Structures are given as structure tokens and as C-alpha cells.
N, C-alpha and C positions, 0 to 999 in steps of 0.2 A: 645465209643465216636459220634456221632453223629454231633455235629458241635465244631469248632475250630482242632487245629491241633495237634494231638495227642504226636508228637515230642516235643513240648512245655513240656509237661509232664513228668517230670522224677520219675521214681518208678511206673510206670502204664502202664499193658501188658493188652490182650485181653486173657491173659491161664486163667483157674482157678488155684487157689493157696489156701492151706489151712490154716486155721484157728480156733484157739481151743476159742470156745464160753465161757462166764462167766457165771454164775447164771443167769442174762438176757438178756440172749443172744444179747447180744452186740460186735462188735467188730469195732477196729478203722482204716480206711484207711489212710495211708502219702504219700503225694507225694508234689511235687515244680512244680508251673510252672513259667517257663522261658520267657515267652511273654506277654504282657498285649491282652484281647480280651475276646470274649462272647462263654461260652465253654458248652457244654451239655453232660454229662456223665451219660451212664447208665449202670448199676449194676445189676447183676444175680446171685445167689446163687444155688449151689446144693448139696445134700445131699451124707451121704453116699451108698445110694443104686442106686443113677444117677439120683436123680429126680428135673428136675430144677424149680426154681420159677419164679414168672413173672417178667418181666424186669421195672426195678424202673430208671427214670430220674430225674437227680439234673441241675439245671441251675446255673452255675458258670461265675460269672463275674471277669475278673482278671484286675485292674488297674495298670498304670505304677505310680512309686514314683513322685508324684508331688511335687514341693517344693518352695518357696519364700526366695528371700533374701533381708534382714533385713539389712539397711545400717544406720550407724550414722558418722556421719562428725562432729567433734569437733574442727574444724578450722574455721574461719571466711574466704572462699576461695573466697571471693569478694574482699578481698585486703589483699591477703599475701604478707609478703617481703620477698626480696630475700634472698635465702637462707633459708628463716623460715621453718619450719617442718610444713609440712599438716600431719593431725592425723585422719585417717578413721578406723572405727570398721564397721565389719559386722559378721552375722551371719545366717545360715541354717535353716530355717524352713521347717522341711518334713510335707505335709499331714500326713502320720503316720510313726511312728518310725521303723526305718527297721536297718539292719548291713551294709548298703550299704555302698560304700567310695565317696567322693567329692573330685574334684577337683577344682582349680584356674589357669589361664591362664593371664597376663597382654599383652592386644594386640597394645596399644599404648598409648604416652603420650605427647611428645615434637616432632612436626614434624621438628625441629631445631635440634634434640640432638637423632636421633631414635636409636641409640645403648646404649644410657645412659652412652655414654662415660663422661659427664658434671654430670648430674643428678643423683638422686638415687632413688631407690622402693624400700623399705623394707618390707616383709611377715614375721610378728612375729620373728621381729629382725633378720630374714634372708635377705642379699641382692638376690636382684632376677633379673633374664633376660627376656628379654619380647619373647613373643610368646613361653612359656616354660610353661608345666602343672606341678602344685606341688600340693601334698594333703594337704587340710585343715582340722581343727578343726569342725565337727558339732556339738557338745556338748556346746559349748562356742563360744564369740565371738574372732573373729581373727579379727589383728592389721595393718592394711597399715600405712606407714610410707613414707612420699615423701618430697625432696629436690629438687627444679629446679634451675638449672644454670642458665637460661634464665630467661629474663622478658618476659611479654605477658601473651594473654589467652590462656592454657592449658586444653586439655582434656585427664583426665585418661580414658581408656578404658578397661574392663577386663569380662572374662566371666567365670562361675561357672556351673561346672556339673556332672551329675549321668552317669546311663548307660543309663538314658531315654531322659534328656533332657538336655539342654543347656540353661543358663539366660545369659542376657547382662545387664552390670551396667556401665554407665557413672558418670562422676563430671566433672563440669568445673572449673577452677581454677585460678582465677585472679593475676598472679605473676606480683608483682610493683616491679620498680627501686630501686636499692639499694642505699636509700637515707643516705645522711650525714650531719653535720654541722661543719665548722671549724672557728678557733678563731686563728687570728694572736696577740702574744704579745710578749714585750721586754722591757727591762730592759731600755731603751733608749727611751726618748718624742719626740726626734728630731736627724736628723743624718745628717752628714756633706759628701760632694762627698769625693772620695778618702781616707774616714775612716772606718775600718771594723766594722761593728755593729751585735751583733747577735740577733737571736730571732727564736720563736719556734712557731709552730704550733700544735694547739690542733685538730686533726681529731677524730669524732666518729662517727662509724656509726648507724645507726637505730636501730640496731640489735645486741648485743653482739654474735652471730654467724655468724659473717663477712666473707661472702663467698671470699675465699682467690681467686680464680680466677680472682676477679673484682680487676683490675688494677687502684692506684690510680698516679695522677700526680700533679708537680707543674711548672709553667711557669712564669716569670716575663721578660716583654720587655726590662726594663731600668737597670736594677738590676744585676751584678755579683752574684752568688752563689755558695759558698762552703759548699757541704753535703756528709759526710760520706767518708773526707776527700778528696775528690773529686771537682774539680773546674768547673764549668759551666759559660758560657758566656751568656750574654744578650739573652735572646729569646728562649736561647735552655731547651728544655723540662727535664723533671728528673721526673724519677720513684721513688717515695716514699714508701716505705718497710712498710706493716702496717700488723697489728697482729688483735687480737681479741679486743674488748672494747678500749677504750678509747686511742689514742696513742698521745704524744709526740713529733712530729719530730725537732730535734735540726737542725737549719741553722745559715750559718754566711754569709750576704749579704754587698754588696760595691755597692755603685755608683759613678762607673767612670765617672771624669770630669776633664778637663784640664782648666786651669784659661782664655784661648782664648775663645771665642764662647758663644752661648747662652746655659742654659742647657735645654737639649731636654727634650721635653715633660713638661715642666713648661709655666703657660700663662705670656706674657709682658703686662703690660700697654702701654701708650702712651708714658710717658716718660721712658721706659725702664727697670721698677722697676720690678724684677722677685717675683712674689706671691710665697707663701710656699705653696708646693703639698705634697699630701702622692701618692705616686707610686701604680698602681695596678699591684695586682699579681693575678694569677687564679691557683684555684685547681679544678683538676676534676678526675672523672674516667673515666672506658672502657664503660660505660654505657651513655656516655653522661652528667652526671648529673655535672652542674658547680657551682662554689661559686667564688665569687670575694673576696678577701681581701686586706688591705692596710697595707704598710709599714708605721714607723712612718714619721711623718712631713720631710722634706726636708728642713734644714736651709735656709732662703733666703741669696743669693749670697750679701756680701755688695758691692757696686756702687757708685760712686761717680758719680754724672751728669755732672757737668762741673762746670765752674769758670766764672764769668761775671768780665768783666772791665769795671767799668763806671766812667763815666765825670759827677763831683759833681762843687758845686759853693758854697763858702764857706760864700758868702753874703759879702764880703770885697772884690769884683771884682779880686780875685785871682783865678784862675783855679786849680784845683788838680784832678788827677784822686786816686782812690782806687778801692781796689778788694773785692768781697764778694763772698762766696763759696754758690748756691744756696743750701739749706739744701734736698739732692736729696739722702741723704747718708740712705741706707736702712741694718736694723741687725734684719730678723725677726722679732720678736713682740717686739713692744718699752716697751712695759708693764713690768714693774719689771727693766727695765735693760737701760733705757734712761740716767739717771744720772753717768751710769757708762763709757759713750761714751767719749773721747776726741782724738784730733787732735794735730797734731806736721805739722806743714807747713813752708818750708825753702828755700828761690830762691838760686839761684849760688851765692850771695853775702853774705850769710850764716847770713840772715836778719830768724829770727824764729818768729813763731806765733805759739800761743799755746792755746787751751781751759782746763778750769778746769773741775774738774769732779763734780762743782756745774752746769754748761751749764745748761740753759733751753732748753731744748727737747720738751718743749709742744706743742707749736706752730709751727705746720708744716708749716707757709710760713715765718717763720723769718727767718732770711740772717745771716748767720755768717760774719760780717763784718771784712774787714785784715786791719788794719790802715795803714800797709807801701804797698805802692806800690810795686808789684811783677813783675820785668822783667826776662826777660831771663830764665834760666832754674830753673824749680822750681820742688820739692817733697813733696809730698802729703803722711802721715801717719795717719790710724786711728789704735787708739789703744780701748780696751774694758777690763776694770776690769784690766790695767795696761800690758794687751798683745797684744803685734801688732797680726792686725787682716788684713788690709788692707793695700796695699801699692801701689801706682801710681809716676810715674815720668814722666814727661813734661820737653822735651826739649827745648822748644823756644815760646813763648808769642809772638803773634801777635805786629805789631809795632801798638804803642798808637799816636790816633790823637783824633778828637773831637768828634766823634760817641763811643755808646755803644755797648761792642763786650758781646757775650755769646763764651766761646768754650766750646764745648761738647765736652766729652770723650765717650760717645758711638756713638752719632751724629759725623761720621768723615769728614763731608764735608768739613765745614769750613777750617780745617786745614790739614785733613789728617792723622790723628794722630790712631793708626791702634792698639793700645794696650788697654786694660781695666784693667788694673793692675792685682796685685798679691794676693790670698786671702790667709791668714795663718790658713789651716783648721787645723791645729794641734792645734790649740791655741784656739780649740770653745769648749772644753771639758766642760768650764760651765755652757755651757745651753744643752748639750748634753744629761743628766741624767737630 
């Protein structure tokens, strides 16, 4: 050999060896080259009498086993949902067929999960580790399956090698946050303070293969919650147990309210009326995806705004006083309910005034005239559907003079009255469901 390293040729020597020639005087030389390169092989023959032939030269060009990686991405990697499996196939394409083996190692995937403690990579259904070499099949496609725990843009990087070459591949994967939908529903159309109501949260992650590492939470700033036999105060964060697919979470709520004071979080108009309100609750996950849901509407508190004492003239030059109740009586929505409201008003002398069930509540400006002057102690009761729902007692009315007086029950400046009455929420059942 005049060119190339003879040590790279197995079964090749510079010593004469005997060969039996066939009838065509042809013989074969078998040798194996272990390294690529350009070689010049010289061959000389000698007969049985010791006569040597001329030297013949043969140029031998040995190439390394070049290969390419054919990669097929079977998942839309621009918008992979968190916890969704990414499917990638790859196949080795050799320049010429050999018996050489190939190996693969995965070098990187998620900078926030360097040791795949949360995420997962499988090669041909076998869970792998990073920076470790694995044998691969070179006659058919190999399968890579990936699940990411963290959201964000991830880069899968891997290498395939044979004895001569190492080829690198990478795939950018955009992992989206685990989105979800949530609905709150309850058999109650309205809720009353201090009265428990049950409801359900229907939480549906965007994929059935919900990543169990993603935590879900519920929080309400105004309602006490009971969940899985445990009670939670207003504003306390509740960890929700979530499985795959659609989840129905059963809870019980109660709006804590005492008869004195304004309902927290409800709007009040210039006359002191409580507006109906639904309370906001938050359902969110550990990725920061948040949804707002509303509870059933809270019943308007029944509030008697005040009593007005008016001086009137009969036309007969006789002066007298009468009382009227300004119709600032609010009971949720009057729609369908107004003709069921009745009043009972009694003074200290036992004089009683009542309205019957047919009283016309349609005119918001209409006053309820009490024909008998009420002096001293007075008790007012409001009924709905013959059930007591509100009661207030006034110890003393102001002295009667020639002026008109409005006695506010919520604007306490005139008479210093501090009570806003008692509401009997246990009798609100007729409009809860």
C-alpha cells in the first residue's frame, strides 16, 4: 500500500499467501476498511518457481457512512395546550445501506425543568432521561412523544449519531396555559342573607388530559363557603379537587348579614334603598388563568324609609294632623309580588291600620295614608304572602306642631333613631326558588 494507513485495512498483509486459481485464473481478495480515506493498493503475484509479476495499483476511496434525519411533526407545535401530547416521528436515511448502529440522546427541552421532574419525553414508548444515549431503529420511523408541565416556548433538542457523524435536530414548541371554562348554577334564583344555599361549579379544562399538577382555586370575598365538609370564611382561598374532563364541584354558601348596618358590597341609592346584587366569585388556576362567576342574586333588604306627619286642612277651618307612610318599601323586584304585600301598623293606644292584599303598589309616588293620627309608640309590620318579613318599632314620635315632619328610619339625624328594623329571612322562601 502506497497511500493510506495500512492499519485501517483488516486482513491485509505484505506477505505472500497461497491461492488456488480457478479455471479463469481469478481469485478474490477480502479486506475490511475501518476508516474513511483515499488508499492505493499494490498487488504483486509470484508463481511456484519464484517468478514475480509486475506490480499492479488500485485506487480505493473509502467514505464514511453519511446519513440524514427525516423528521415528521404530527402536532401543531405553534399552539400546544398544556398537558397535551406532542407527537414527532423521525427516521434515519443512510447514504448507503450498512449494518452500522445508530444512537440518540435528548440534550434539552425545558429550562425550567432541567431533569424532566414534571415534563415527560418518551422514545418508542420508553420514558427517557436527558443526556443519555439510546439505540434507535434505522429501518423504520422512531416515535417521540412529549408532555410539558410548564407553559411557554420550549425547544426540544436531540442528537443522532453513528460511528462517524453526529447530527443535531431541534423543534420549537409553544405550550399554552391550561385554559378552562366555568359555570356556576344553583336551584336558587335568589338568596337571602344568613340562609344557606347550595350551588355547583362546572369546571371544564380545555383538554380531557388535564395536567394534574395545575391547581384550581375558588375565592369569594363576601360569602362563607362549605366545601367537602369544611367551612371557609369570606375571602379564604379554597383548593378545588379536579379530575380529568368535566368537573362538577358542589358547594354550600351563606351570606352573613346582621339586621343592623348596610349590606357590604351592595349599592345604595340616595333614598337608602338596597339594590339587588350578585356577588362576584373567582375561579382560577396556578397558571394565573382567572374566571369570574356570579352567585344568585341577593334579595333586596326590606326597608321602611320613614313616616311623614302632615298638617292638613279640611276646608272647615278645622285643623288636624294625619300620618302617611312614604312608599319607600322595597322587596326585591315588585314584578309579580306587589299585590301580596300588606302592612299592619299599631300605635300605643291599640289603634290598628292595615292594608289589604289588593292595595295598589303600582304608583311608586303614591303614599299610604293612615287616617288616625298615631302618637307615641308605634309598631310597623310588613307581610308578604301572609308571612312576616319585616318589623320595626318606634318608641316615640316627635311633638305635633303646625309643621310637617318627616321621620326617617334610616336617616337618623332628626330623632336619633338607630334601629333599621328586623328582617325575617326565614320567611323569604317563596321567592328564593
